[in-house]
Backbone as JSON Lines, residues from 0, in Angstrom:
{"i":0,"aa":"M","n":[81.67,7.62,-80.36],"ca":[82.81,7.22,-79.76],"c":[84.11,7.81,-80.36]}
{"i":1,"aa":"S","n":[85.09,8.31,-79.58],"ca":[86.17,8.96,-80.1],"c":[87.14,7.75,-80.79]}
{"i":2,"aa":"I","n":[87.93,8.21,-81.59],"ca":[88.94,7.33,-82.16],"c":[89.77,6.65,-81.11]}
{"i":3,"aa":"Q","n":[90.14,7.5,-80.06],"ca":[91.02,7.07,-79.05],"c":[90.23,5.84,-78.19]}
{"i":4,"aa":"S","n":[89.03,6.07,-77.97],"ca":[88.37,5.03,-77.09],"c":[88.12,3.91,-77.98]}
{"i":5,"aa":"K","n":[87.9,4.0,-79.3],"ca":[87.7,2.85,-80.15],"c":[88.94,2.12,-80.3]}
{"i":6,"aa":"S","n":[90.1,2.69,-80.36],"ca":[91.39,1.97,-80.31],"c":[91.71,1.29,-79.02]}
{"i":7,"aa":"A","n":[91.18,1.86,-77.87],"ca":[91.3,1.24,-76.57],"c":[90.5,-0.1,-76.49]}
{"i":8,"aa":"L","n":[89.25,-0.1,-77.07],"ca":[88.58,-1.29,-77.19],"c":[89.23,-2.4,-78.05]}
{"i":9,"aa":"F","n":[89.84,-1.93,-79.19],"ca":[90.53,-2.92,-80.15],"c":[91.73,-3.36,-79.31]}
{"i":10,"aa":"D","n":[92.38,-2.67,-78.6],"ca":[93.63,-3.12,-78.03],"c":[93.28,-4.21,-76.88]}
{"i":11,"aa":"T","n":[92.15,-4.15,-76.29],"ca":[91.77,-4.95,-75.24],"c":[90.93,-6.13,-75.62]}
{"i":12,"aa":"G","n":[90.74,-6.27,-77.06],"ca":[89.97,-7.39,-77.6],"c":[88.43,-7.38,-77.22]}
{"i":13,"aa":"Q","n":[88.02,-6.11,-77.04],"ca":[86.53,-5.92,-76.82],"c":[85.89,-5.3,-77.98]}
{"i":14,"aa":"I","n":[84.61,-5.57,-78.19],"ca":[83.79,-4.85,-79.16],"c":[82.58,-4.33,-78.37]}
{"i":15,"aa":"T","n":[81.97,-3.42,-79.22],"ca":[80.61,-2.96,-78.66],"c":[79.47,-3.25,-79.47]}
{"i":16,"aa":"V","n":[78.4,-3.82,-79.08],"ca":[77.16,-4.15,-79.71],"c":[76.1,-3.57,-79.18]}
{"i":17,"aa":"R","n":[75.0,-3.41,-79.94],"ca":[73.78,-2.76,-79.55],"c":[72.66,-3.86,-79.44]}
{"i":18,"aa":"V","n":[71.97,-3.97,-78.22],"ca":[71.03,-5.01,-78.05],"c":[69.55,-4.3,-77.8]}
{"i":19,"aa":"S","n":[68.69,-4.63,-78.54],"ca":[67.26,-4.21,-78.49],"c":[66.33,-5.32,-77.96]}
{"i":20,"aa":"F","n":[65.53,-4.97,-76.99],"ca":[64.49,-6.04,-76.47],"c":[63.21,-5.57,-76.89]}
{"i":21,"aa":"Y","n":[62.37,-6.59,-77.36],"ca":[61.1,-6.38,-77.95],"c":[60.07,-7.12,-77.18]}
{"i":22,"aa":"S","n":[58.83,-6.71,-77.39],"ca":[57.66,-7.27,-76.68],"c":[57.74,-7.27,-75.17]}
{"i":23,"aa":"Y","n":[57.51,-8.44,-74.41],"ca":[57.62,-8.37,-73.05],"c":[59.08,-8.6,-72.52]}
{"i":24,"aa":"F","n":[59.96,-8.68,-73.53],"ca":[61.35,-8.66,-73.0],"c":[61.7,-7.23,-72.44]}
{"i":25,"aa":"K","n":[61.03,-6.31,-72.86],"ca":[61.14,-4.95,-72.33],"c":[60.83,-4.91,-70.9]}
{"i":26,"aa":"D","n":[59.67,-5.68,-70.57],"ca":[59.27,-5.69,-69.14],"c":[60.39,-6.52,-68.24]}
{"i":27,"aa":"L","n":[60.81,-7.57,-68.92],"ca":[61.84,-8.43,-68.11],"c":[63.12,-7.69,-67.84]}
{"i":28,"aa":"T","n":[63.44,-6.72,-68.82],"ca":[64.7,-6.1,-68.52],"c":[64.58,-4.73,-68.03]}
{"i":29,"aa":"G","n":[63.39,-4.06,-68.14],"ca":[63.2,-2.73,-67.72],"c":[63.72,-1.79,-68.71]}
{"i":30,"aa":"C","n":[64.07,-2.1,-69.84],"ca":[64.43,-1.15,-70.91],"c":[64.24,-1.73,-72.29]}
{"i":31,"aa":"S","n":[64.45,-0.86,-73.34],"ca":[64.12,-1.3,-74.61],"c":[65.44,-1.57,-75.42]}
{"i":32,"aa":"S","n":[66.59,-0.93,-74.84],"ca":[67.84,-1.25,-75.55],"c":[68.9,-0.94,-74.74]}
{"i":33,"aa":"I","n":[70.08,-1.53,-74.96],"ca":[71.45,-1.18,-74.19],"c":[72.53,-1.34,-75.15]}
{"i":34,"aa":"T","n":[73.6,-0.76,-74.83],"ca":[74.89,-0.94,-75.59],"c":[75.67,-1.91,-74.53]}
{"i":35,"aa":"E","n":[76.18,-2.85,-75.21],"ca":[76.95,-3.87,-74.38],"c":[78.46,-4.17,-74.9]}
{"i":36,"aa":"T","n":[79.37,-4.29,-73.96],"ca":[80.7,-4.57,-74.34],"c":[80.83,-6.1,-74.26]}
{"i":37,"aa":"A","n":[81.47,-6.68,-75.35],"ca":[81.64,-8.09,-75.51],"c":[83.1,-8.39,-75.8]}
{"i":38,"aa":"L","n":[83.54,-9.45,-75.46],"ca":[84.88,-9.93,-75.87],"c":[84.92,-10.39,-77.39]}
{"i":39,"aa":"A","n":[85.96,-10.11,-78.02],"ca":[85.97,-10.4,-79.39],"c":[85.99,-12.11,-79.45]}
{"i":40,"aa":"G","n":[85.19,-12.47,-80.43],"ca":[84.98,-14.11,-80.48],"c":[83.75,-14.6,-79.72]}
{"i":41,"aa":"M","n":[83.12,-13.66,-78.98],"ca":[81.86,-14.13,-78.29],"c":[80.8,-14.43,-79.3]}
{"i":42,"aa":"T","n":[79.97,-15.37,-78.89],"ca":[78.88,-15.79,-79.75],"c":[77.45,-14.99,-79.19]}
{"i":43,"aa":"L","n":[76.42,-15.3,-79.95],"ca":[75.12,-14.73,-79.4],"c":[74.77,-15.5,-78.23]}
{"i":44,"aa":"R","n":[75.13,-16.83,-78.09],"ca":[74.82,-17.55,-76.92],"c":[75.6,-16.98,-75.75]}
{"i":45,"aa":"D","n":[76.88,-16.69,-75.84],"ca":[77.7,-16.15,-74.78],"c":[77.09,-14.79,-74.36]}
{"i":46,"aa":"L","n":[76.7,-13.86,-75.37],"ca":[76.04,-12.67,-74.95],"c":[74.83,-12.83,-74.15]}
{"i":47,"aa":"F","n":[73.99,-13.89,-74.59],"ca":[72.71,-14.0,-73.87],"c":[72.98,-14.38,-72.51]}
{"i":48,"aa":"E","n":[73.98,-15.27,-72.31],"ca":[74.37,-15.78,-70.89],"c":[74.94,-14.48,-70.1]}
{"i":49,"aa":"K","n":[75.61,-13.68,-70.72],"ca":[76.08,-12.4,-70.04],"c":[74.9,-11.58,-69.57]}
{"i":50,"aa":"L","n":[73.85,-11.45,-70.5],"ca":[72.78,-10.62,-70.25],"c":[71.91,-11.19,-69.19]}
{"i":51,"aa":"T","n":[71.87,-12.42,-69.0],"ca":[71.09,-13.12,-67.96],"c":[71.59,-12.84,-66.5]}
{"i":52,"aa":"T","n":[73.05,-12.56,-66.54],"ca":[73.57,-12.14,-65.24],"c":[73.16,-10.73,-64.85]}
{"i":53,"aa":"R","n":[72.95,-9.86,-65.9],"ca":[72.51,-8.44,-65.71],"c":[71.0,-8.34,-65.59]}
{"i":54,"aa":"F","n":[70.25,-9.17,-66.34],"ca":[68.74,-9.25,-66.26],"c":[68.28,-10.63,-66.01]}
{"i":55,"aa":"P","n":[68.47,-11.06,-64.77],"ca":[68.07,-12.55,-64.45],"c":[66.7,-13.07,-64.91]}
{"i":56,"aa":"R","n":[65.74,-12.21,-65.02],"ca":[64.5,-12.61,-65.58],"c":[64.5,-13.14,-66.94]}
{"i":57,"aa":"L","n":[65.52,-12.79,-67.79],"ca":[65.67,-13.31,-69.03],"c":[66.0,-14.79,-69.14]}
{"i":58,"aa":"G","n":[66.6,-15.29,-68.0],"ca":[67.15,-16.62,-67.97],"c":[66.01,-17.65,-68.3]}
{"i":59,"aa":"S","n":[64.78,-17.5,-67.9],"ca":[63.73,-18.43,-68.16],"c":[63.35,-18.51,-69.56]}
{"i":60,"aa":"M","n":[63.77,-17.54,-70.4],"ca":[63.54,-17.49,-71.78],"c":[64.65,-18.03,-72.76]}
{"i":61,"aa":"R","n":[65.62,-18.55,-72.1],"ca":[66.78,-19.14,-72.82],"c":[66.44,-19.95,-73.99]}
{"i":62,"aa":"K","n":[65.64,-20.86,-73.74],"ca":[65.41,-21.88,-74.99],"c":[64.43,-21.43,-76.03]}
{"i":63,"aa":"S","n":[63.66,-20.36,-75.72],"ca":[62.72,-19.93,-76.67],"c":[62.96,-18.41,-77.23]}
{"i":64,"aa":"T","n":[64.1,-17.84,-76.95],"ca":[64.39,-16.6,-77.39],"c":[64.73,-16.47,-78.91]}
{"i":65,"aa":"L","n":[64.17,-15.64,-79.63],"ca":[64.56,-15.42,-81.02],"c":[65.69,-14.35,-80.97]}
{"i":66,"aa":"M","n":[66.69,-14.61,-81.96],"ca":[67.84,-13.52,-81.88],"c":[67.97,-13.3,-83.43]}
{"i":67,"aa":"A","n":[68.21,-12.03,-83.59],"ca":[68.52,-11.51,-85.06],"c":[69.64,-10.56,-84.95]}
{"i":68,"aa":"V","n":[70.58,-10.48,-85.95],"ca":[71.46,-9.56,-85.99],"c":[71.19,-8.75,-87.39]}
{"i":69,"aa":"G","n":[70.99,-7.45,-87.18],"ca":[70.49,-6.67,-88.34],"c":[69.11,-7.09,-88.64]}
{"i":70,"aa":"V","n":[68.8,-7.58,-89.78],"ca":[67.44,-8.09,-90.03],"c":[67.37,-9.49,-90.26]}
{"i":71,"aa":"D","n":[68.4,-10.28,-90.09],"ca":[68.39,-11.71,-90.22],"c":[68.53,-12.44,-88.92]}
{"i":72,"aa":"Y","n":[67.53,-13.47,-88.72],"ca":[67.74,-14.4,-87.67],"c":[69.1,-15.1,-87.69]}
{"i":73,"aa":"Q","n":[69.69,-15.27,-86.61],"ca":[70.98,-16.02,-86.52],"c":[70.93,-17.07,-85.34]}
{"i":74,"aa":"P","n":[71.81,-18.12,-85.62],"ca":[71.83,-19.24,-84.57],"c":[72.71,-18.72,-83.44]}
{"i":75,"aa":"P","n":[72.54,-19.39,-82.33],"ca":[73.34,-19.06,-81.15],"c":[74.83,-19.07,-81.32]}
{"i":76,"aa":"T","n":[75.32,-19.7,-82.28],"ca":[76.71,-19.89,-82.59],"c":[77.19,-18.71,-83.49]}
{"i":77,"aa":"Y","n":[76.38,-17.8,-83.84],"ca":[76.87,-16.64,-84.54],"c":[77.91,-15.89,-83.69]}
{"i":78,"aa":"V","n":[79.03,-15.57,-84.42],"ca":[80.19,-14.89,-83.71],"c":[79.91,-13.37,-83.89]}
{"i":79,"aa":"L","n":[79.91,-12.62,-82.74],"ca":[79.49,-11.13,-82.82],"c":[80.68,-10.4,-83.53]}
{"i":80,"aa":"K","n":[80.2,-9.36,-84.07],"ca":[81.15,-8.33,-84.73],"c":[80.97,-7.08,-84.14]}
{"i":81,"aa":"A","n":[81.96,-6.25,-84.18],"ca":[81.85,-4.8,-83.73],"c":[80.65,-4.12,-84.26]}
{"i":82,"aa":"D","n":[79.87,-3.33,-83.52],"ca":[78.71,-2.62,-83.92],"c":[77.48,-3.37,-84.37]}
{"i":83,"aa":"D","n":[77.48,-4.7,-84.11],"ca":[76.34,-5.47,-84.57],"c":[75.14,-4.88,-83.82]}
{"i":84,"aa":"E","n":[73.95,-4.97,-84.54],"ca":[72.69,-4.56,-83.91],"c":[71.95,-5.8,-83.67]}
{"i":85,"aa":"I","n":[71.71,-6.13,-82.43],"ca":[71.01,-7.48,-82.09],"c":[69.67,-7.25,-81.54]}
{"i":86,"aa":"A","n":[68.77,-8.11,-81.94],"ca":[67.48,-7.96,-81.49],"c":[67.14,-9.28,-80.83]}
{"i":87,"aa":"L","n":[66.43,-9.21,-79.53],"ca":[65.98,-10.33,-78.81],"c":[64.56,-10.25,-78.63]}
{"i":88,"aa":"F","n":[63.77,-11.25,-78.89],"ca":[62.43,-11.21,-78.64],"c":[61.82,-12.65,-78.5]}
{"i":89,"aa":"P","n":[60.69,-12.7,-77.88],"ca":[60.06,-13.99,-77.57],"c":[59.46,-14.64,-78.94]}
{"i":90,"aa":"P","n":[59.19,-15.79,-78.88],"ca":[58.58,-16.46,-80.17],"c":[57.37,-15.72,-80.55]}
{"i":91,"aa":"V","n":[57.08,-15.7,-81.71],"ca":[55.9,-14.98,-82.46],"c":[54.76,-15.99,-82.54]}
{"i":92,"aa":"Q","n":[53.62,-15.6,-81.94],"ca":[52.5,-16.42,-82.05],"c":[51.4,-15.75,-82.89]}
{"i":93,"aa":"G","n":[50.75,-16.45,-83.7],"ca":[49.59,-15.91,-84.41],"c":[48.44,-16.78,-84.43]}
{"i":94,"aa":"G","n":[47.43,-16.3,-84.87],"ca":[46.17,-17.09,-84.88],"c":[45.32,-16.97,-86.15]}
C-alpha cells in the first residue's frame, strides 16, 4: 500500500486487517483469507458481525468461533489495531 493510501485510511479513521479462515470456515466463506477495512476502535466482535453480513453462513458459528490475533487467542472485546493478522476457526476437538 502506498504512503498516500495509508494516510487516506488514517484520515478517515479506518484501518486494514488481514483475516484468515481455517478448517471448515474456508467452506463457509469460500476463501482462505481476506483483507478487511475496519473502523478505528472496532473490536473482534464488531469485525465478526461485519463478516457475517459478507459471509452469512458464519453467523451460525457466532458463539463457538475461536479468534486469535497473531499467535494469541483474544476475547471478543479486543480492540483491533492496524495490520492485525486475525485467525478465525471452529473449536478444536480431539480424542
